[in-house]
C-alpha positions in Angstrom: 44.8 -33.7 -117.9 47.8 -32.1 -119.0 49.6 -29.9 -116.7 48.4 -26.9 -119.1 44.9 -28.2 -118.8 45.2 -29.0 -115.1 46.3 -24.6 -114.6 43.3 -23.5 -116.4 40.8 -25.9 -114.6 42.3 -24.2 -111.4 42.7 -20.6 -112.3 38.6 -21.6 -113.7 37.8 -22.7 -110.1 39.3 -19.4 -108.5 37.6 -17.0 -111.1 34.3 -19.1 -110.5 34.7 -18.2 -106.4 35.8 -14.7 -107.6 32.7 -14.2 -109.8 30.2 -15.6 -106.8 32.0 -13.5 -104.3 31.3 -10.2 -106.4 28.0 -10.8 -107.3 26.5 -11.4 -104.2 28.7 -8.9 -102.1 27.1 -6.4 -104.8 23.3 -7.1 -102.9 25.6 -5.7 -99.8 26.9 -3.1 -101.3 23.6 -2.4 -102.4 22.2 -2.4 -99.3 25.0 0.0 -98.2 23.9 2.5 -100.9 20.2 2.7 -100.1 20.9 3.2 -96.2 22.7 6.4 -97.9 20.6 7.6 -99.9 17.2 6.9 -97.1 19.4 8.9 -94.2 18.7 12.4 -94.5 22.0 14.5 -93.4 21.7 15.8 -89.8 22.9 19.4 -88.5 25.4 18.5 -85.8 23.5 20.6 -83.3 20.3 18.1 -84.0 22.4 14.9 -83.9 20.2 12.4 -82.0 21.8 8.8 -80.3 21.1 6.3 -83.4 22.6 5.9 -87.0 23.5 9.0 -87.9 24.9 10.7 -91.1 26.4 14.0 -91.3 28.8 16.0 -93.7 31.2 19.0 -92.2 35.0 19.4 -92.1 37.5 17.7 -90.1 38.5 19.6 -87.2 42.0 18.6 -85.4 42.1 17.2 -81.9 45.1 18.8 -80.7 45.8 15.7 -78.0 45.3 13.0 -80.4 47.1 14.4 -83.7 49.4 11.8 -85.7 52.8 12.1 -87.2 52.4 10.0 -90.7 55.2 7.7 -91.3 56.4 8.3 -94.4 55.5 12.4 -94.9 55.9 12.8 -91.2 52.8 15.6 -91.5 50.6 15.8 -88.8 47.1 14.4 -89.1 44.0 13.7 -87.0 44.1 10.3 -89.0 46.1 8.3 -91.8 45.7 4.7 -93.3 49.2 3.6 -94.6 50.3 0.7 -97.3 53.8 -0.9 -98.0 53.7 -2.7 -101.3 57.2 -4.3 -103.3 57.5 -4.6 -106.9 57.6 -8.9 -106.9 57.8 -10.9 -110.0 55.0 -13.7 -110.1 55.5 -16.0 -113.1 56.2 -14.2 -116.3 54.6 -10.7 -115.0 55.7 -8.3 -112.2 53.4 -6.1 -110.0 53.5 -4.2 -106.7 52.3 -6.3 -103.7 50.7 -4.9 -100.4 53.1 -6.3 -97.6 52.3 -4.3 -95.1 49.7 -1.9 -94.0 48.0 -0.1 -90.6 45.9 3.0 -89.3 47.0 5.9 -87.0 44.5 8.2 -85.0 42.0 8.0 -82.3 39.4 10.9 -82.5 38.9 13.6 -84.5 36.2 16.4 -84.4 33.5 17.4 -87.4 32.4 20.6 -87.8 29.4 22.2 -89.7 27.9 25.7 -89.3 25.9 24.4 -86.2 28.7 22.9 -84.0 31.1 20.5 -83.3 31.2 16.3 -82.5 33.5 14.0 -81.6 34.4 10.9 -84.0 36.1 7.8 -83.3 37.4 6.3 -87.2 38.3 2.8 -85.4 36.5 0.0 -87.4 34.7 2.0 -90.1 35.5 1.8 -93.4 37.1 4.6 -94.6 37.0 6.0 -98.5 39.9 9.0 -98.9 42.4 9.1 -102.1 46.1 8.6 -101.9 47.4 12.3 -100.1 51.0 11.0 -100.9 53.1 8.3 -102.3 57.1 8.0 -103.0 59.5 5.2 -103.8 61.9 7.0 -102.5 64.2 5.3 -99.6 65.1 8.4 -97.5 66.2 8.4 -94.3 62.6 9.2 -92.3 60.9 6.5 -94.1 64.4 4.2 -93.1 64.1 4.9 -89.9 60.0 4.2 -90.0 60.9 0.6 -91.7 63.2 0.1 -88.7 60.4 0.7 -86.5 58.3 -1.7 -87.9 60.9 -4.0 -88.4 60.7 -4.3 -92.2 64.5 -4.0 -93.6 64.5 -2.1 -96.9 67.4 -3.8 -98.0 67.8 -7.5 -100.3 70.6 -9.5 -100.9 72.1 -7.3 -102.9 70.3 -4.2 -103.3 67.5 -2.2 -102.1 63.9 -3.7 -102.4 61.7 -2.3 -105.0 59.2 -0.3 -102.4 56.3 1.7 -102.5 54.7 3.7 -99.7 51.3 5.5 -99.6 49.2 7.5 -97.0 45.5 8.8 -96.9 45.3 10.8 -94.4 42.4 13.5 -92.5 44.1 17.2 -92.2 42.6 20.2 -90.7 39.5 21.4 -92.8 39.4 18.2 -94.8 35.8 18.0 -96.2 34.4 15.0 -94.9 30.9 13.0 -95.1 30.6 10.4 -91.9 27.5 7.6 -91.6 27.7 5.7 -88.4 26.3 5.7 -84.8 25.5 8.7 -82.7 26.5 6.8 -79.0 27.5 8.3 -75.9 31.0 10.4 -75.4 32.7 8.6 -72.9 34.9 11.6 -72.3 32.3 13.7 -71.1 31.5 13.3 -67.9 27.4 12.5 -67.2 27.3 12.0 -71.2 24.0 10.0 -71.0 22.2 13.0 -69.6 23.7 15.5 -71.9 20.5 16.5 -74.6 23.4 17.9 -77.4 26.3 17.4 -79.5 28.9 18.0 -76.5 27.5 14.7 -75.2 27.6 12.4 -78.4 30.6 10.9 -80.1 29.6 9.0 -83.7 31.1 5.5 -83.7 30.9 2.0 -84.9 27.7 0.5 -83.7 26.8 -2.6 -82.7 27.2 -5.9 -84.7 27.4 -5.4 -88.1 26.1 -1.7 -88.2 27.6 0.4 -91.7 30.3 2.6 -90.6 31.3 4.6 -93.2 34.1 8.1 -93.6 34.3 9.7 -97.0 36.2 12.6 -98.3 33.7 13.2 -101.1 30.2 14.4 -101.1 27.1 12.6 -101.4 26.0 13.0 -104.7 29.6 11.5 -105.2 29.3 8.5 -103.0 26.1 7.1 -104.2 27.5 7.5 -107.9 30.8 5.5 -106.9 28.3 3.1 -105.2 26.0 2.5 -107.8 28.9 2.2 -110.4 30.1 -0.6 -107.9 27.0 -2.5 -107.6 26.5 -3.0 -111.1 29.7 -3.6 -111.6 30.2 -5.8 -109.4 26.5 -7.6 -110.2 27.0 -7.9 -114.1 30.9 -8.3 -113.9 30.9 -11.2 -110.8 27.6 -13.3 -112.8 29.9 -13.0 -115.9 33.0 -14.0 -114.4 31.2 -17.0 -113.0 29.4 -18.1 -116.2 32.5 -18.2 -118.0 34.6 -19.8 -115.3 31.9 -22.0 -114.9 31.5 -22.9 -118.6 35.2 -23.9 -119.1 35.0 -26.0 -116.1 32.1 -28.1 -117.4 33.9 -27.9 -120.6 37.1 -29.6 -119.4 35.1 -32.2 -117.4 33.5 -33.0 -120.7 29.8 -32.4 -119.4 28.7 -30.1 -122.1 
């Protein structure tokens, strides 16, 4: 087998694995979609312990506000990434070299009350709020704190910085587990939302936060389900055909 044939076989094996991953992951995503569809949206005042779905707006907890690493904005929560523009073979692309999140707790408010949310370990689906490639002094300072050099051998590295954050009055959808609020004394005896904190439940329970209304979330999940199911199956079949052809099984 020639070196080019070996590369094609290698790429095909990778494509087969990735296609199968997408195909089987679509069933997990479908299950999550049905969970969202079948869980009624609760008013915060009516929350009961257990799996829960709410929709409202972010109410910042002043004691837990964070400063985003690049834009230096005060926020309730921030997920951030650093990417570097790298050459890979004949092509160049942005490659993620660092990511992280900041934020502890915030409140969600609707027209009936407020409830505390712990976003730790949530699948957070929010759009990019800030993006820059400008290496200003604030960003250089943040990179220094992270231990990431901004200079290459001669010139500055080609870096891109992104932030996804939640701030006061942002619309927010939360599906998670309504458990005991550990910050309320005697929280187990509370009969209202003050004694509750929405968090990740045990095991592999679904914990999802988005700034979209439920209708848009379901549309997105539907597209991803069918895209992964049919796209993954098509990719796996095509790669399997190539593998069989090179191995002269067909």
